[in-house]
C-alpha positions as a printed NumPy array, in Angstrom:
array([[ 44.96 , -21.786, -10.743],
       [ 45.137, -18.407,  -9.19 ],
       [ 45.039, -18.369,  -5.465],
       [ 43.211, -15.465,  -3.862],
       [ 44.883, -14.473,  -0.188],
       [ 42.936, -12.532,   2.13 ],
       [ 44.424,  -9.844,   4.893],
       [ 43.659, -10.605,   8.25 ],
       [ 41.334,  -7.874,   9.7  ],
       [ 43.318,  -5.16 ,  11.391],
       [ 41.973,  -3.041,  14.433],
       [ 42.431,   0.48 ,  13.715],
       [ 41.324,   2.716,  16.623],
       [ 41.35 ,   5.913,  15.176],
       [ 38.524,   4.654,  12.669],
       [ 35.219,   5.603,  14.195],
       [ 31.467,   5.368,  12.955],
       [ 28.949,   7.887,  13.432],
       [ 26.365,   5.837,  15.308],
       [ 23.801,   8.245,  14.401],
       [ 24.696,   7.753,  10.485],
       [ 24.332,   3.836,  11.212],
       [ 21.109,   4.499,  12.503],
       [ 20.032,   6.423,   9.566],
       [ 21.335,   3.598,   7.173],
       [ 19.635,   0.311,   9.052],
       [ 16.448,   2.608,   9.77 ],
       [ 15.953,   3.178,   5.719],
       [ 16.927,  -0.589,   5.151],
       [ 14.014,  -1.522,   7.576],
       [ 11.97 ,   0.759,   6.165],
       [ 12.372,   0.188,   2.711],
       [ 12.126,  -3.768,   3.462],
       [  8.618,  -2.818,   5.023],
       [  7.929,  -0.726,   2.116],
       [  8.276,  -3.91 ,  -0.055],
       [  6.843,  -5.894,   1.552],
       [  3.423,  -3.771,   2.153],
       [  3.436,  -3.005,  -1.716],
       [  2.739,  -6.937,  -2.095],
       [ -0.484,  -7.64 ,  -3.497],
       [ -2.22 , -11.447,  -3.314],
       [ -4.919, -11.66 ,  -5.452],
       [ -7.089, -14.978,  -4.903],
       [ -6.974, -17.118,  -8.337],
       [-10.224, -17.676, -10.304],
       [-10.282, -20.939,  -9.367],
       [ -9.506, -20.879,  -5.632],
       [-12.851, -22.175,  -4.367],
       [-12.253, -25.253,  -6.407],
       [ -8.82 , -25.398,  -4.943],
       [ -9.777, -25.67 ,  -1.583],
       [-12.231, -28.235,  -1.995],
       [ -9.452, -30.433,  -3.573],
       [ -7.677, -29.812,  -0.677],
       [-10.499, -30.313,   1.803],
       [-11.165, -33.439,  -0.004],
       [ -7.042, -34.71 ,   0.493],
       [ -7.673, -33.959,   3.939],
       [-10.799, -36.256,   4.235],
       [ -8.52 , -39.074,   2.323],
       [ -6.036, -38.452,   4.859],
       [ -7.95 , -39.437,   7.739],
       [ -9.511, -42.431,   6.145],
       [ -5.929, -43.841,   5.361],
       [ -4.788, -42.529,   8.724],
       [ -8.158, -44.798,  10.414],
       [ -7.313, -47.599,   7.759],
       [ -3.877, -48.167,   8.929],
       [ -5.143, -48.079,  12.642],
       [ -7.669, -50.789,  11.519],
       [ -4.756, -53.244,  10.369],
       [ -3.206, -52.552,  13.603],
       [  0.114, -51.138,  11.739],
       [  1.768, -49.062,  13.931],
       [  2.333, -45.404,  12.941],
       [  5.852, -44.036,  13.315],
       [  5.889, -40.079,  15.068],
       [  9.157, -39.218,  13.968],
       [  8.736, -40.663,  10.537],
       [  5.307, -39.371,  10.342],
       [  4.571, -36.569,  12.862],
       [  1.256, -35.849,  11.257],
       [ -0.091, -39.507,  11.815],
       [ -1.149, -39.106,   8.38 ],
       [ -0.512, -42.958,   7.318],
       [  0.779, -42.453,   4.171],
       [  4.949, -42.484,   5.296],
       [  6.23 , -45.96 ,   4.941],
       [  9.557, -47.498,   5.631],
       [ 12.601, -47.244,   4.756],
       [ 13.486, -50.146,   3.627],
       [ 11.14 , -53.408,   2.684],
       [ 11.446, -56.268,   0.009],
       [  9.66 , -53.996,  -2.261],
       [ 11.365, -50.532,  -1.608],
       [ 12.37 , -49.192,  -5.048],
       [ 14.999, -46.736,  -4.753],
       [ 16.142, -44.766,  -1.907],
       [ 13.98 , -42.036,  -0.872],
       [ 14.129, -38.822,   1.628],
       [ 11.332, -38.843,   4.324],
       [ 11.373, -34.824,   4.28 ],
       [ 10.682, -34.999,   0.665],
       [  7.626, -37.509,   2.196],
       [  6.748, -35.456,   4.81 ],
       [  6.376, -32.294,   2.744],
       [  4.259, -34.426,   0.17 ],
       [  1.475, -35.367,   2.699],
       [  0.314, -31.211,   2.477],
       [ -3.293, -31.256,   1.3  ],
       [ -2.395, -28.377,  -0.52 ],
       [ -0.825, -30.237,  -3.022],
       [ -4.227, -31.003,  -4.455],
       [ -4.72 , -27.623,  -4.775],
       [ -1.651, -26.883,  -6.419],
       [ -2.225, -29.864,  -9.157],
       [ -5.853, -28.387,  -9.974],
       [ -3.804, -24.769, -10.437],
       [ -1.742, -26.207, -13.11 ],
       [ -4.712, -27.977, -14.702],
       [ -6.187, -24.744, -15.129],
       [ -2.909, -23.018, -16.328],
       [ -3.207, -25.509, -19.501],
       [ -7.38 , -24.777, -19.754],
       [ -8.669, -28.429, -19.153],
       [-12.258, -28.333, -19.835],
       [-15.115, -30.945, -17.938],
       [-14.608, -34.209, -19.847],
       [-10.973, -33.762, -21.052],
       [ -8.671, -37.322, -20.475],
       [ -5.95 , -36.946, -18.747],
       [ -3.259, -39.616, -18.3  ],
       [ -1.821, -40.298, -14.78 ],
       [  1.238, -42.326, -13.937],
       [  1.993, -42.969, -10.406],
       [  4.523, -44.896,  -8.527],
       [  3.77 , -46.181,  -4.86 ],
       [  6.672, -43.629,  -3.832],
       [  4.174, -40.495,  -3.25 ],
       [  0.854, -41.848,  -2.229],
       [ -0.497, -38.899,  -0.99 ],
       [  0.085, -36.93 ,  -4.238],
       [ -1.11 , -39.821,  -6.506],
       [ -4.309, -39.312,  -4.657],
       [ -4.213, -35.403,  -4.628],
       [ -4.033, -35.579,  -8.448],
       [ -6.977, -37.821,  -8.727],
       [ -8.756, -35.367,  -6.376],
       [ -8.009, -32.347,  -8.715],
       [ -8.908, -34.182, -12.073],
       [-12.569, -34.964, -10.064],
       [-12.74 , -31.455,  -8.868],
       [-12.285, -30.314, -12.369],
       [-14.494, -32.804, -13.619],
       [-11.851, -34.312, -15.813],
       [-11.426, -38.223, -16.894],
       [ -8.615, -39.855, -15.359],
       [ -7.023, -42.585, -17.07 ],
       [ -4.661, -44.277, -14.284],
       [ -1.518, -46.462, -14.391],
       [  0.51 , -46.967, -11.279],
       [  2.94 , -49.108,  -9.891],
       [  2.998, -50.889,  -6.46 ],
       [  6.876, -50.485,  -5.785],
       [  7.99 , -47.442,  -3.577],
       [ 10.954, -45.696,  -2.869],
       [ 12.252, -45.499,   1.395],
       [  9.49 , -43.793,   3.57 ],
       [  6.543, -44.278,   0.388],
       [  3.849, -47.   ,   0.37 ],
       [  6.429, -49.505,   0.683],
       [  5.449, -51.97 ,   3.595],
       [  3.669, -54.744,   2.138],
       [  0.44 , -55.18 ,   4.199],
       [ -0.402, -51.205,   3.219],
       [  0.983, -50.658,  -0.47 ],
       [ -0.424, -48.114,  -2.853],
       [ -2.862, -50.389,  -4.156],
       [ -4.569, -50.752,  -0.384],
       [ -4.635, -47.082,   0.124],
       [ -6.158, -46.792,  -3.219],
       [ -8.732, -49.184,  -2.922],
       [ -9.891, -47.973,   0.431],
       [-10.168, -44.112,  -0.33 ],
       [-12.146, -45.723,  -3.583],
       [-14.603, -47.934,  -1.751],
       [-15.397, -45.478,   0.801],
       [-16.373, -42.678,  -2.007],
       [-13.691, -40.195,  -1.243],
       [-12.435, -40.909,  -4.668],
       [-14.209, -41.958,  -7.64 ],
       [-11.648, -43.149, -10.44 ],
       [ -9.07 , -45.969,  -9.529],
       [ -5.755, -47.7  , -11.419],
       [ -6.472, -49.541, -14.231],
       [ -3.486, -50.605, -15.236],
       [ -1.264, -51.673, -12.098],
       [  2.704, -53.166, -12.925],
       [  5.257, -53.965, -10.281],
       [  7.319, -51.344, -10.604],
       [ 11.104, -51.119,  -9.804],
       [ 13.84 , -51.839, -12.891],
       [ 11.848, -52.502, -16.049],
       [  8.818, -51.98 , -14.531],
       [  8.286, -56.1  , -13.76 ],
       [  9.702, -55.917, -10.507],
       [ 13.128, -57.778, -10.951],
       [ 14.933, -55.438,  -8.957],
       [ 12.693, -56.558,  -5.829],
       [ 14.478, -58.364,  -2.886],
       [ 13.74 , -62.01 ,  -2.19 ],
       [  9.745, -62.24 ,  -1.843],
       [  9.249, -58.803,  -3.12 ],
       [  7.446, -60.441,  -6.465],
       [  4.888, -62.342,  -4.388],
       [  4.54 , -59.597,  -1.698],
       [  3.151, -57.123,  -4.653],
       [  1.122, -59.659,  -6.578],
       [ -0.553, -60.515,  -3.469],
       [ -1.117, -56.557,  -2.625],
       [ -2.71 , -56.311,  -5.971],
       [ -4.514, -59.382,  -6.01 ],
       [ -6.1  , -58.407,  -2.653],
       [ -7.638, -55.307,  -4.128],
       [ -8.997, -56.651,  -6.98 ],
       [ -6.578, -55.327,  -9.387],
       [ -4.627, -57.425, -12.521],
       [ -0.901, -57.332, -12.272],
       [  0.717, -56.597, -15.649],
       [  4.203, -57.41 , -15.851],
       [  6.235, -56.57 , -18.96 ],
       [  8.802, -58.543, -20.092],
       [ 11.107, -55.487, -20.977],
       [ 10.908, -51.73 , -19.758],
       [ 10.032, -50.808, -23.707],
       [  7.335, -53.355, -23.731],
       [  6.264, -51.614, -20.267],
       [  6.152, -48.249, -22.123],
       [  4.73 , -49.281, -25.508],
       [  1.635, -51.087, -23.047],
       [  1.195, -47.735, -21.477],
       [  0.953, -45.8  , -24.527],
       [ -1.674, -48.287, -25.661],
       [ -3.505, -47.861, -22.531],
       [ -3.804, -44.428, -22.217],
       [ -4.928, -44.087, -26.255],
       [ -7.529, -46.7  , -25.731],
       [-10.275, -44.285, -25.163],
       [ -8.891, -41.428, -27.299],
       [ -6.11 , -38.762, -27.26 ],
       [ -5.306, -37.042, -23.543],
       [ -5.118, -33.953, -23.009],
       [ -2.362, -33.527, -20.355],
       [ -0.009, -36.439, -19.042],
       [  0.992, -36.323, -15.087],
       [  3.747, -38.05 , -13.685],
       [  4.235, -38.667,  -9.901],
       [  7.606, -40.652,  -8.797],
       [  9.852, -42.696, -10.364],
       [  8.512, -45.044, -12.52 ],
       [ 10.777, -46.166, -15.062],
       [  8.298, -46.448, -17.831],
       [  7.606, -42.798, -16.999],
       [ 10.956, -41.791, -16.754],
       [ 12.802, -43.811, -19.652],
       [ 16.776, -44.477, -19.706],
       [ 17.709, -41.98 , -22.372],
       [ 20.686, -39.654, -21.226],
       [ 17.925, -36.746, -20.936],
       [ 16.041, -38.438, -17.965],
       [ 17.831, -37.229, -14.747],
       [ 17.689, -33.699, -16.118],
       [ 13.809, -33.523, -16.716],
       [ 12.405, -30.197, -15.059],
       [  9.591, -30.979, -12.394],
       [  6.27 , -28.994, -12.042],
       [  4.547, -27.995, -15.265],
       [  6.4  , -28.097, -18.548],
       [  4.318, -26.92 , -21.732],
       [  7.035, -27.088, -23.779],
       [ 10.776, -29.402, -23.551],
       [ 12.83 , -30.637, -26.426],
       [ 12.184, -33.834, -27.278],
       [ 14.096, -36.979, -27.154],
       [ 14.425, -39.153, -29.753],
       [ 16.151, -42.13 , -28.145],
       [ 14.991, -45.357, -27.982],
       [ 14.974, -45.95 , -24.506],
       [ 12.745, -42.185, -23.758],
       [  9.948, -42.975, -21.689],
       [  6.219, -41.651, -21.435],
       [  7.04 , -38.084, -20.162],
       [  9.28 , -37.842, -23.578],
       [  6.616, -39.373, -25.462],
       [  4.305, -36.992, -24.573],
       [  7.079, -34.139, -25.185],
       [  7.556, -35.1  , -28.879],
       [  3.592, -34.766, -29.285],
       [  3.387, -31.543, -27.69 ],
       [  1.316, -32.434, -24.634],
       [  1.569, -30.362, -21.272],
       [  3.551, -32.879, -18.496],
       [  3.03 , -32.179, -14.926],
       [  6.115, -33.767, -13.367],
       [  6.382, -34.412,  -9.563],
       [  9.414, -35.733,  -8.243],
       [ 11.611, -32.91 ,  -6.74 ],
       [  8.823, -32.254,  -4.146],
       [ 10.992, -30.114,  -1.534],
       [ 11.692, -27.573,  -4.732],
       [  8.287, -28.166,  -6.084],
       [  6.93 , -27.099,  -2.398],
       [  9.318, -24.405,  -2.362],
       [  8.6  , -22.422,  -5.671],
       [  5.071, -22.801,  -5.063],
       [  4.797, -21.35 ,  -1.811],
       [  4.168, -24.413,   0.17 ],
       [  6.228, -25.449,   3.419],
       [  8.781, -27.771,   4.055],
       [  7.618, -31.105,   6.004],
       [  4.876, -28.826,   7.788],
       [  3.275, -29.943,  11.275],
       [  0.881, -29.355,  12.156],
       [ -0.418, -29.434,   8.478],
       [ -1.657, -26.212,   7.254],
       [ -5.385, -24.963,   6.693],
       [ -6.428, -25.07 ,   2.966],
       [ -6.735, -21.939,   1.572],
       [ -3.98 , -19.558,   2.927],
       [ -0.637, -20.543,   1.21 ],
       [  0.418, -18.377,  -1.789],
       [ -0.291, -20.965,  -3.758],
       [ -4.37 , -20.116,  -3.563],
       [ -3.434, -16.698,  -4.675],
       [ -1.58 , -14.836,  -7.312],
       [  1.193, -12.624,  -5.647],
       [  2.591,  -9.497,  -7.52 ],
       [  5.995,  -7.804,  -6.373],
       [  7.155,  -4.378,  -7.39 ],
       [ 10.514,  -5.215,  -8.895],
       [ 10.794,  -1.659,  -9.545],
       [ 10.565,  -0.689,  -5.836],
       [ 12.503,  -3.447,  -5.258],
       [ 15.212,  -2.433,  -7.702],
       [ 15.022,   1.984,  -6.263],
       [ 15.935,  -0.212,  -2.837],
       [ 18.724,  -1.704,  -3.433],
       [ 20.146,   1.441,  -5.536],
       [ 19.57 ,   3.539,  -2.685],
       [ 21.152,   1.34 ,  -0.212],
       [ 23.979,   0.873,  -1.975],
       [ 24.653,   4.351,  -2.667],
       [ 24.591,   4.76 ,   0.958],
       [ 26.76 ,   2.007,   1.206],
       [ 29.326,   4.163,  -1.036],
       [ 28.566,   7.294,   0.887],
       [ 29.89 ,   5.736,   4.197],
       [ 32.785,   4.172,   2.695],
       [ 33.707,   7.322,   1.928],
       [ 33.299,   8.816,   5.349],
       [ 35.077,   6.327,   6.893],
       [ 37.828,   6.992,   3.822],
       [ 38.951,   3.348,   3.883],
       [ 37.324,   0.232,   2.463],
       [ 34.767,  -1.23 ,   4.906],
       [ 36.216,  -4.899,   4.124],
       [ 40.168,  -4.632,   4.428]])
């Protein structure tokens, strides 16, 4: 192993730097940065109007869930949910499946995620009437609703499978589960499709990992909202049942997974390395424990995988844990952003050249 020692900087009063020279250097840097920023062009996407419509519908959904939670007299913790969306749950309850990150849940409440999902749908050229398979967990309930809304704005046919359990800060309040939220929005007419296949979630997708009493709470949540709860004997059975459910009305044109439902991810070695966002090509896994995502990769069907929400937000120009929630239509996700790569390269080369000149002027390294 090589150990590198750095010399302690030594003050040398004989070395002086021409202030005017430094002023020119810094001014040029600021000028080039400004020029690069102003050379960036933002062109509205062709589907911007549909994206804005989806985001505004998502705003209505947030307002409805907020009101529903007040009706049920379930208090909203302002520290956990500063926007009072109503979609954010507690750290731990008997139906909590895994640990979750509060910042990710706050980020997911942004209505612009409905616009992002719609943008992905348009990128893979889905047409009205196309069937889309949607697999949800209760971990990101706002993203589930956003995906349904995106489908409906584009007049797609969503086939929805969901699980009741949720990770920390998701829809894990026993009296306010994802079935509660989805059914309320359905009866209010904000969404027009709801889950047709519902499982408990958790290990093996059958609730076997819930704490004592969690399985009964999940059954009650499903029953009270008019859902028939399917309880598979094993993970493999759950995967087969869901594939059959999605196929029953014909082939699907895309698969969307939101959250960490085990039937979607599977247990094969490749599962932890799955990329997020829109994935149009990925090496298929032949492992017997592969989940729904890998099964759709095998069929060359585009997959939209929403799990690492903070990274997805950064990659698509959306803020992390925004407060207040942004107005639809202004984020970079609604635009095609064109930046001049040649100008950026010229700027870096110019500044680097000036730094070399400065080093020669000082006649010794800038860094000791």
